[in-house]
Structures are given as C-alpha cells and as structure tokens.
N, C-alpha and C positions, 0 to 999 in steps of 0.2 A: 934201567937197574935192574938188576932178582939179584935177593940175597934170602937166606935162614939161619936164622940165628937159634941156640937151644939155652935157653936161660932155668938155671935149678932151681926147685922148686922148696921148697921145707921138706917134702914125698909125700904129699899130700895135696891135690890138685886143689884150686885157692874156692873157693864158692862162690866168690863174684869175680868182677874180673872189668876196672876201667882203664883208660890210662890216666896217665900221670904226668904231664910233660912230657918226658921220653924216657921213662917208665911207666908201670904197672900198676893198679895199687888192688888189693880187698880189703875193702872198706871194712865188712866183717870182721876179721883177724886183726885186720892193722898191719899187713904186712905190703911193704910193698918192695916189689923187684926190678932191677938192673942186671944188664946181660953179665956183674959178676955173681948175682945173687941175691937171697931174699932178702932188707934191710929189715930187723920187727921195730918201726916205730912209731906205731899209733893203737892207740886204746882198743880195750874190751870191752866188747858191749855183754851185756843182757841178756842170755841161753844164745852165743854165738850160733851153732848150729844152727836155731830157730828160723832165720835170714837167711835169702839165698839169690838172693836179686842185689841188684845196685846199679842209680843215675846220677849223673853230674853234670853242675850247670855248666852252661856256657864258662865261663872265667874259674871255674873249678874250684871255688870257694864252699860251696856245698852241695851238699851229697843225701840225697835216699838210701835209706838199706829197708829190704822189706821181704816179706814172705810170700814168693809169688804166687800161690795159692792159696793164700790164705788173708788178712783182713788187714794185720798189722804194719806197724812202717814206723822209722826214727827218721828225722830231721835235722843232718850236722851240717855246725859251722866252721870247716875246719878240723873237719874229724870231731869234733865235739858236738854232745846230743845237745840240740837245743829244742825239739819239743819231738813228742808220738804225732803219728799221722795213723788213720783207719780209713777202713771202707767200709760201705755197706756190706750187710750180712748175707745177698741175696745168692747164693750159690757162685762162694769166694773161692772153694776148688774144684773151682769146673772152668776159671780163664785166666787169665793174669793180671795181674792187681794194676790198676791203672793210675801209673801216674809219672811224670816224666817237670824235666826245667825248661822253659825256652829264653831268649832276651827279644823281648818290643820291639819294634820299630821303633819307640823311642828312648829306649838303650835300655830300660830295666830287666835285671833279672826277675823273673815269676817261678813260683810252682802250680802248675797245671796237675790236679783231682782228681778223686770221688768222695769227697770224704762222708757221705748223708748217702747220696743213692747212685747205685751203678748208674742209672740213667740222667746225670746232673753235673757235667762239669764244674769245677770253679779256681778262677785263677787266683793263688794268693802271693804275695811279700817274704818271702819266706824268714826275712828276716824277723821281722812282724807279726805277721798272719793273718796283715790288712789282706781283709778279702773286696779284689777287685770287683769282681763280678755279684753283687750282692739282688739277693732278689724276693718274695715272697716263695713260702713253700710250707705245702701244702702236706704234715707230713701219716704215712703211709701211704701217699698215691702214686704209683708209679704214671711219667707223664709221655711216655713209650715205650717199645717194647723191648729197645739197645740197651746191651751191655758194653760200655765202653773201652776198650783196652788197647794197647801198644797204642799208646801218646808219640807225638812227632810232632813239631814247629821248621817249621817251616827255614831255612838258614836268613830271611831278610826278616826274621820275626814277626810275619805277613798275616801263617794261615796255619790251623791246628790242624793234621792228620786225626784222625782215630781209628785203629784197622782192628774194631773187633767186632760184634756177630750181631744179630736181634733171634727174639725165640718164632722156628722152634728148628734145632738151629742153623745159619748160615750168617756166611763170613759176610762185612760190607768194608766200607771205606766208605766215609763220612770227611769231610771238612770245613771246620768254622774258620770264619772270618776274624781277626781278635783286633784287630783295630772294631772291625763293626759290633765284638765282643763288649767291648770295654762302656759303646755308646751308648747300649742294650743290651743286658746283660742276656734278657730272653731270646735269642740269637742264639743262646748255645742250648735251646732247649728243645731248635729242628727236630725235627727228623729226617726230612729230607732235605742238605740247604742246595739251591740256585749252584755255586759251585764243584759242588762235589763229582767223582766220577760218573760217571753214568753205569748203570749194575751190569757186571758183562756177564755173557754166558758162563753157568756153574756160580760157583763162589768164593768170593776174597780170602785167598792164604794168607795173602802177606804186601804189602808194599811200604814206599816210605821214597823220601827225599832226594831223587839225582839233580835240582839249583831250588832257586825263589818260583819258578816256573812250575817247573815239571814234576811228576810224578809218576813213578813207576809202580805198578798195578798188576797184580801175578793172581792168576785166577784158579778151578781148579774142578772139572767134573768128574761124572760119576766112573769114569773110567778112567779118570790119571788122563786126562785130556786137558792139559793145560795152557791156559794164553796170558803171552806176556804183553801188557799196555803199558803206553805213556801219554797221560793226560797233561794239559795246558791248563792253567788255571787264566793266562791269559784267554784262548781260545775260546778257553771252554769248551773243550772236544778232544777228540783220541788225536796225537799227532802221528799215529803209528801201533800199528798191532801183530802178534807174530804165535804161530804157537807154538809149544812147545811141550814135548812129552815126560809128565814126572812130576816129582817137587820139586817147587825153591826153597820150600822153609822162610825161614829168615831174612831179609834182604838188607842189603845198605848200602848207599855208594860208594863208589871204591875211586877215583879218579875221574874217568870220561868213563868206567864201567860200575859192572853189579857186582856182587860178589853175591851171593847166595849160600847158605851153611847147613841144609838140606844135604846130611851124611855123611861130607865133607867138601871141601870149601872149592868151589869155581867161580870164575869169573867171565862172565858175559858181556859184550855191546847187549845193553838194552833194547838198542830198533829192531836190531836183527837176529837176538836168541842166541847167535851162536857165540860157545865157550870157546874164551880163549887159553883160558891157564887152567888144568887145576891141581889139588893136589890130595889124591889119594886116600894117603897114608896119613893125612892128619884126621882119622875122627872126628866129627860133632855135635850125632844125634840127626833124631829124627822127626823134630818139632817143626810145626806148618801149620797148623789152623789155630784161631785164637781161643779156642776153648776145646776140653776133651777131659774125660772123668780119671786118664790117665797121664798122671805131667813128667814133661819130658826135658831134661835138665841140660843146657847150651851155656858154657864157659867161653863165651870168643868176647875179640872188643878190636872194635876197627877205629882209629886212630883219627881224630878230627881233617886231619889234611889227605884225608886219601889214600896213601902211601905206602900204610901199613896196616897190619892186622894180625892180631897172637889168638892161640887156639893149646886150652889148658891141657895136660896129662896129670897123672901124680907127680911125675919124675919129672918133666918139662913143660917149662913156658915155650912154646916157637911161635919166634916171631917174623912173622913172614913179609918181605919189604918188596913194592915192584912197585916201580917208577919210570 
C-alpha cells in the first residue's frame, strides 16, 4: 500500500519532528499533529528558538531536546523538564550533538550521551540520572581522537552505534557491546572495538541498524564514489557491498528497505543499492557527513514500525505510507 497525506502546520515548519503514536510531535514548540491539523497541547520551554534537535525513548515517556550544533539540552519526562544536559565544548559547532535513548537487553530504558568529553560515552537511567558506567575520569585529558555522534542502539538493545568521526577529520562507524559496558565501562573507551565494521574505502557518511544483527554502512570517496555495505555483528564481516554514485546522507531502516534523505527521500534495497521508489517533490536538504562548519537542517521522522515517514515544510507535514 502506498499513500501520501498532507497535514497542515501552524504556518511555519516544526523545529523538530518525532512520531507520537500515530501523530507527530515537535517537543520544542509543544505542538502535536494529526491528520486534521495541529493541537497546541504541550509546554513552551525557555529559548524555544535555541533547540533544533529531538530524540524520544522507546516507550515514548522521555524526550531530549537539544541544540544540534551546541552544548545544551533538556531531558523531559512526558514533556516536563526533568533536568538540563550538556556536552563537551570541544568543537560543538562542527558536529551533531551525541545523544540517544535505548532499551537494554534487561528491559531498562537508558539515556546515552557524552556529558563530560566528546570521546567518553555514558549510560544513565533517565528518571534518576544514576550512571551505569561510572569510571575514573582524568580531567582535561582526551583518551582518543574520536568525536562520538549520531548514536543509535540496536533494536534488541545489545549494541550501540556511534557514526561519528575522528580527527582530522574522517567519518567512522564504531559499535560497542552494551552488555559488556555494563560489566566493564572501560570497554566504551576503546578506539577500535572487536565488532566494529572494517574500515571501508573512503569515509563513513552514515550508518543505521537494519535489525538486531545487521548494520547498513554507507561510505563516500573523494569523487563521490560511494559504497553501501551490510555488516553482520554475528559474523563480524560484510555480508554485501555494492557501489553507489553520489550521497545518501541520513539513512534509516524502512521495513526491508533503506530510506535515504539526501536531497529528497529515496527507498533502496540495502543489498543491491537499487532505488525502488523516490519522492523528488519532497526536498529534505543536503545533510551528509557527521561534521562540517555549515549546519544542514533536516526535519524528517521515520515511524518505528517502518511503514511511514514524514517530511516538513512551512505549510504542510507530508506523511508517506509504504507497506
């Protein structure tokens, strides 16, 4: 089934966009959208124009709104401020704020971010702030050249992806074992972990989880020669690789396919790289690598069930269903 609906906005494109059940929410403005238009049902936060990023916990209870190219964030509990967040001030205006939620293999929801240093991941319980990965910290000393960014927990809660970069600069994809990190937090400080994808030709532009085992990784070379690969955590090897000309930018699992948001949405076969559908009438910008001195806004949302995605404009939120 394919369908496309336009939901009216307030006359201005939302600053952030996440799915909220069958509706869509901008946690910065407090608006929630359904097919018949926006509902003003949420709080207004201090300096609403300051925040331009949002992420939501698997249960939907917790949210973080943050400045993508800044150091400040707010942790929310059902839309109410729980506490302030921050990150390292080493080049925050050059890469995306590293923060995500996930559900561990034992069922607990956690917040994962880099509150002290851009190379130091921490896992916390959202409600209490209890840190599950406490370990000694040497002030003012970086343990590696990594800048964590674009964090994502695998669907089963075992693995953490960091699709960030290292100086000077080059995009990378690192994977951390969350079960091992809870037993020994120092495993989060490794520069190259045993299950991380082998470095591809060129640099990693983007990556995302396809399922509990497979990770899609897109790399790009100097002549825009790209390569799309699928990495198996169990096999610790590539199960497929295919050439792709040009950028894919942000990618996300979409059912059995891969959704790319570079310039406009495209639906690809992750194994063959074939584009099976595209929506060139829905511009989505040019966000690509995890770093850059020019901020590229991108307000899109993919439903967790992998059948719907949404793209914003000033007049409408366009919701596309494909199943």
